[in-house]
C-alpha positions as CSV (number, residue, x, y, z in Angstrom):
1,M,-13.3,3.5,-10.4
2,P,-11.7,1.3,-13.1
3,A,-7.9,1.4,-13.6
4,T,-8.4,3.3,-16.8
5,R,-10.1,6.1,-14.7
6,L,-7.0,6.5,-12.5
7,D,-4.9,9.5,-13.7
8,Q,-1.2,9.5,-14.0
9,I,-0.7,11.0,-10.4
10,D,-2.9,8.2,-8.9
11,R,-0.8,5.5,-10.8
12,K,2.4,7.2,-9.6
13,I,1.2,7.2,-6.0
14,L,0.3,3.5,-6.3
15,A,3.7,2.6,-7.9
16,E,5.6,4.5,-5.2
17,L,3.7,3.0,-2.4
18,Q,4.0,-0.5,-3.9
19,A,7.8,0.0,-3.9
20,D,7.9,1.5,-0.4
21,G,4.8,1.5,1.7
22,R,6.6,3.1,4.6
23,M,7.5,6.5,3.1
24,T,5.9,9.5,4.7
25,N,3.1,11.4,2.9
26,V,5.5,14.3,2.5
27,E,8.0,12.2,0.7
28,L,5.3,10.5,-1.4
29,A,3.9,13.9,-2.4
30,K,7.4,15.1,-3.4
31,R,8.0,12.0,-5.5
32,V,4.7,12.3,-7.5
33,G,5.0,16.1,-7.8
34,I,2.0,17.4,-5.8
35,S,1.7,18.9,-2.3
36,A,1.1,16.9,0.8
37,P,-2.6,17.6,1.5
38,P,-4.0,16.6,-1.9
39,C,-1.6,13.6,-1.9
40,L,-3.1,12.4,1.4
41,R,-6.6,12.8,0.0
42,R,-5.7,10.8,-3.0
43,V,-4.2,8.0,-1.0
44,R,-7.3,7.9,1.2
45,T,-9.5,7.8,-1.9
46,L,-7.4,4.9,-3.3
47,E,-7.7,3.0,-0.1
48,E,-11.4,3.5,0.1
49,A,-11.9,2.5,-3.5
50,G,-10.0,-0.8,-2.8
51,Y,-6.9,-0.1,-4.9
52,I,-4.8,-0.2,-1.8
53,R,-5.7,-3.2,0.3
54,G,-3.1,-2.9,3.0
55,Y,0.5,-2.2,3.9
56,H,2.9,-5.1,4.7
57,A,6.5,-5.7,5.6
58,K,8.2,-8.1,3.2
59,V,9.9,-10.6,5.5
60,D,12.5,-13.2,4.7
61,A,10.8,-16.5,5.4
62,R,14.1,-18.5,5.5
63,E,15.7,-16.0,7.9
64,L,12.7,-16.4,10.2
65,G,13.0,-20.2,10.2
66,F,10.6,-21.1,7.5
67,E,13.0,-23.3,5.5
68,V,10.4,-25.0,3.3
69,Q,8.3,-23.5,0.6
70,V,6.0,-25.7,-1.4
71,F,3.5,-25.3,-4.2
72,A,0.6,-27.7,-3.9
73,M,-1.7,-28.4,-6.9
74,V,-5.1,-29.5,-5.7
75,G,-7.8,-31.2,-7.6
76,L,-11.3,-31.3,-6.1
77,Q,-14.0,-34.0,-6.5
78,S,-16.7,-31.3,-7.0
79,Q,-16.4,-27.9,-8.6
80,A,-19.8,-26.7,-7.5
81,E,-19.6,-23.1,-6.3
82,A,-20.5,-24.1,-2.7
83,D,-17.7,-26.7,-2.7
84,L,-15.2,-24.2,-4.2
85,S,-16.1,-21.6,-1.6
86,K,-15.8,-24.1,1.2
87,F,-12.3,-25.1,0.1
88,E,-11.3,-21.5,-0.3
89,Q,-12.4,-20.8,3.3
90,R,-10.6,-23.8,4.5
91,C,-7.4,-22.5,2.9
92,R,-7.8,-19.2,4.6
93,D,-8.0,-21.1,7.9
94,W,-4.7,-23.0,7.4
95,P,-1.7,-20.9,8.6
96,L,0.8,-22.7,6.4
97,V,-1.1,-21.8,3.2
98,R,0.0,-18.3,2.3
99,E,-1.6,-18.0,-1.1
100,C,-4.5,-19.8,-2.7
101,H,-5.5,-19.4,-6.4
102,M,-8.3,-21.1,-8.3
103,L,-7.1,-22.1,-11.8
104,N,-8.6,-23.5,-14.9
105,G,-7.1,-26.5,-16.5
106,E,-5.9,-29.7,-15.0
107,V,-5.9,-28.6,-11.3
108,D,-8.5,-26.6,-9.4
109,F,-6.2,-24.7,-7.0
110,I,-2.6,-23.9,-6.5
111,L,-1.5,-23.2,-2.9
112,K,1.7,-21.6,-1.8
113,C,2.7,-23.1,1.5
114,V,5.5,-22.4,3.9
115,A,6.7,-24.5,6.9
116,P,9.7,-24.5,9.2
117,D,10.7,-27.9,8.1
118,L,9.7,-30.9,5.9
119,S,8.2,-32.9,8.7
120,T,5.8,-30.0,9.6
121,F,4.8,-29.7,5.9
122,Q,4.4,-33.5,5.6
123,S,2.1,-33.5,8.7
124,F,0.0,-30.7,7.2
125,L,-0.2,-32.5,3.8
126,T,-1.3,-35.8,5.2
127,E,-3.4,-34.7,8.2
128,E,-5.0,-31.6,6.8
129,L,-4.8,-31.0,3.1
130,T,-5.3,-34.5,1.6
131,A,-7.7,-35.3,4.3
132,A,-9.9,-32.3,3.7
133,E,-13.4,-32.8,2.4
134,N,-13.8,-32.8,-1.4
135,V,-10.0,-33.1,-2.1
136,A,-9.4,-35.7,-4.8
137,S,-5.7,-35.2,-5.5
138,V,-2.7,-33.2,-4.4
139,K,0.6,-32.9,-6.2
140,T,3.4,-30.9,-4.6
141,S,6.6,-29.3,-5.8
142,L,9.2,-28.2,-3.3
143,V,10.8,-24.8,-4.1
144,I,14.6,-25.1,-4.5
145,R,15.2,-21.4,-4.9
146,G,13.4,-18.3,-6.0
147,A,14.4,-16.3,-9.0
148,K,11.9,-13.5,-8.7
149,D,9.5,-12.4,-6.0
150,E,8.1,-9.0,-7.1
151,P,4.9,-7.8,-5.4
152,G,2.2,-5.9,-7.0
153,V,1.8,-5.0,-10.6
154,P,4.1,-3.6,-13.3
155,F,2.9,0.0,-13.6
156,D,5.3,0.8,-16.4
157,V,3.6,-1.8,-18.7
158,L,0.2,-0.1,-18.0
159,E,1.7,3.4,-18.7
160,D,3.1,2.2,-22.0
161,R,-0.3,0.7,-23.0
162,L,-2.1,3.9,-22.0
163,A,0.4,6.1,-23.9
164,R,-0.1,4.0,-27.1
165,S,-3.9,4.2,-26.9
166,A,-3.9,8.0,-26.3
């Protein structure tokens, strides 16, 4: 079901779970203004439809010893679909790559990477990433500090748009 087919209760459920995926169904139902059984049915429907893809703890990478965060901009020699898919699969196999996004413009992919230290990242960069099949160029930028790291989507923007179109 497209996002426009979600009703206000579904969007509230998603917003609440996005903010705190550990709350009980009873608490969630209370926050969105319905009883627990229909709330649980809605959550299961949202999961089955693919709106909820999982539940995760937000961990502090630096506190866990991952001191280095790097964005790597990757250019490929070939942008044929088979080559793009092969590179995406390779990214899924690299533990240091936490996010991989295909872009349009000057670079083909941007990767968010984490490592315990610079030497570990440097080894990955030289032995894995730049050595990978079809990789033509890699430019990296080391993160100095983060100013915002907000997961999910801004439901309030969607609510405003839907209210204006109603």
